[in-house]
C-alpha positions in Angstrom: 52.5 -51.7 6.4 53.3 -51.5 2.7 53.8 -55.2 2.5 50.3 -55.7 3.9 48.9 -53.2 1.3 50.8 -55.1 -1.5 49.4 -58.4 -0.4 45.8 -57.0 -0.2 46.2 -55.7 -3.7 47.5 -58.9 -5.1 44.7 -60.9 -3.4 42.1 -58.5 -4.7 43.4 -58.8 -8.2 43.3 -62.6 -8.0 39.7 -62.4 -6.8 38.6 -59.9 -9.4 40.4 -61.5 -12.4 40.1 -65.2 -11.5 40.0 -67.3 -14.7 41.4 -64.5 -16.9 45.1 -65.3 -16.8 46.1 -62.5 -19.3 44.5 -59.7 -17.3 45.6 -61.2 -14.0 49.2 -61.4 -15.1 49.0 -57.8 -16.4 47.5 -56.6 -13.1 50.2 -58.3 -11.0 52.9 -56.8 -13.1 51.4 -53.3 -12.8 51.1 -53.8 -9.0 54.7 -55.0 -8.8 55.9 -52.0 -10.9 54.1 -49.5 -8.8 55.5 -50.9 -5.5 59.0 -51.2 -6.9 58.9 -47.5 -7.9 58.3 -46.5 -4.3 60.6 -49.2 -2.7 63.7 -47.0 -2.5 61.9 -44.2 -0.7 62.6 -43.8 3.1 59.8 -44.7 5.5 59.6 -41.1 6.6 58.8 -39.8 3.1 55.5 -38.0 3.1 54.3 -39.6 -0.1 54.4 -43.1 1.4 51.2 -42.9 3.5 49.0 -41.6 0.7 50.4 -44.3 -1.7 49.6 -47.0 0.9 46.1 -45.6 1.4 45.5 -45.6 -2.4 46.7 -49.2 -2.7 44.2 -50.3 0.1 41.4 -48.4 -1.5 42.2 -49.9 -4.9 42.2 -53.4 -3.4 38.8 -52.8 -1.8 37.4 -51.5 -5.1 38.8 -54.4 -7.2 37.4 -56.9 -4.8 34.0 -55.5 -4.4 33.2 -53.6 -7.7 34.9 -55.3 -10.6 32.8 -58.0 -12.3 34.0 -59.7 -15.4 31.8 -61.0 -18.1 32.2 -63.7 -20.7 30.3 -63.8 -23.9 28.3 -66.9 -24.4 26.5 -66.7 -27.7 24.3 -63.5 -27.8 24.5 -63.0 -24.0 27.2 -62.4 -21.4 27.7 -64.5 -18.3 28.9 -62.4 -15.3 31.2 -63.8 -12.7 29.8 -62.4 -9.5 31.6 -63.7 -6.4 31.0 -63.6 -2.7 32.9 -60.3 -2.4 30.9 -58.5 -5.1 29.1 -55.5 -3.7 25.4 -55.8 -4.3 23.3 -52.7 -4.0 19.6 -52.2 -4.1 19.7 -49.2 -6.5 17.5 -47.1 -4.2 19.5 -44.0 -5.1 18.6 -44.5 -8.7 14.9 -44.5 -7.8 15.2 -41.0 -6.3 15.5 -39.4 -9.7 16.7 -35.8 -10.0 17.1 -35.3 -6.2 20.4 -34.3 -4.6 21.7 -37.2 -2.6 24.0 -36.7 0.4 26.2 -39.5 1.8 28.3 -38.9 4.9 27.3 -35.2 4.7 28.7 -34.9 1.2 26.8 -34.5 -2.1 27.4 -37.4 -4.5 27.1 -35.3 -7.7 28.3 -31.9 -8.7 25.9 -29.3 -10.1 
């Protein structure tokens, strides 16, 4: 299971940072380091499941929410790919109202 989370995270980093070899290399090294730190733990360790869950959530976030931009003159060109989450910003149009998602409030008072 942890190998699957590791692969998902490496793939997500490749998608999010494609074309930026410096950042991609740093992300891969950080992923490897994080997984090596937990490699010696026994499978029954209670900290393993939350760590795997966090890796899966991070992979999803990287793939769908990270967009890189490159400066071209006075403007920036964004690299939006097929996995990039595209919202319609309807929640922004609601103004100062309290919004609930899945029964939870999105903002604290």
